[in-house]
C-alpha positions as CSV (number, residue, x, y, z in Angstrom):
1,M,71.7,-111.3,31.5
2,N,69.2,-109.4,29.3
3,R,67.4,-110.8,26.3
4,L,69.9,-109.0,23.9
5,G,72.9,-110.4,25.8
6,T,73.6,-113.0,23.1
7,L,73.4,-110.4,20.3
8,I,75.7,-107.8,21.8
9,G,78.9,-109.7,20.9
10,A,77.7,-110.1,17.3
11,L,77.4,-106.4,16.6
12,A,80.3,-104.4,15.2
13,W,80.7,-100.7,14.4
14,E,82.4,-100.0,11.0
15,Q,83.4,-96.4,10.7
16,L,83.0,-94.8,7.2
17,G,84.9,-91.9,5.8
18,H,83.7,-88.3,6.3
19,L,81.0,-87.0,3.9
20,Q,82.0,-84.3,1.6
21,S,80.0,-81.0,1.5
22,R,78.7,-82.0,-2.0
23,E,77.4,-85.3,-0.7
24,V,75.6,-83.6,2.2
25,G,74.1,-81.0,-0.2
26,E,72.8,-83.7,-2.5
27,V,71.1,-85.5,0.4
28,L,69.6,-82.3,1.7
29,E,68.3,-81.3,-1.7
30,R,66.6,-84.6,-2.2
31,A,65.1,-84.6,1.3
32,L,63.7,-81.1,0.7
33,R,62.1,-82.1,-2.6
34,R,60.5,-85.1,-1.0
35,M,59.2,-83.1,2.0
36,K,57.7,-80.4,-0.2
37,R,56.0,-83.1,-2.4
38,Y,54.6,-84.8,0.8
39,L,53.2,-81.5,2.1
40,R,51.7,-80.6,-1.2
41,R,49.9,-83.9,-1.5
42,R,48.3,-83.4,1.9
43,G,47.3,-79.8,1.2
44,A,49.7,-78.3,3.7
45,L,51.8,-76.4,1.1
46,A,50.7,-74.3,-1.9
47,T,51.3,-75.9,-5.3
48,D,53.8,-74.4,-7.6
49,D,53.9,-76.0,-11.0
50,A,57.4,-74.8,-11.8
51,D,58.7,-76.7,-8.7
52,E,57.0,-79.9,-9.8
53,S,58.8,-80.0,-13.1
54,N,62.2,-80.0,-11.3
55,V,61.5,-83.4,-9.7
56,A,64.0,-85.9,-11.0
57,D,62.8,-89.2,-12.5
58,D,64.2,-91.2,-9.6
59,E,62.0,-89.1,-7.3
60,S,58.8,-90.6,-8.7
61,P,56.4,-92.1,-6.1
62,A,57.0,-95.6,-7.3
63,A,60.8,-95.2,-6.8
64,T,60.5,-93.9,-3.3
65,E,58.2,-96.5,-1.8
């Protein structure tokens, strides 16, 4: 028996419903904004002031950490 043998019986998979296209799009848009912000902070992407103004309040650095 391996070290995880006692935990295997306690785990259960609970299937969720399928995501709608709108939900996938929302996640993708948020991920893209966060990746662009990350790259800009590290100087790997040119800064565009117009893009920065489109960042939602919930995307502030304090909210994402």
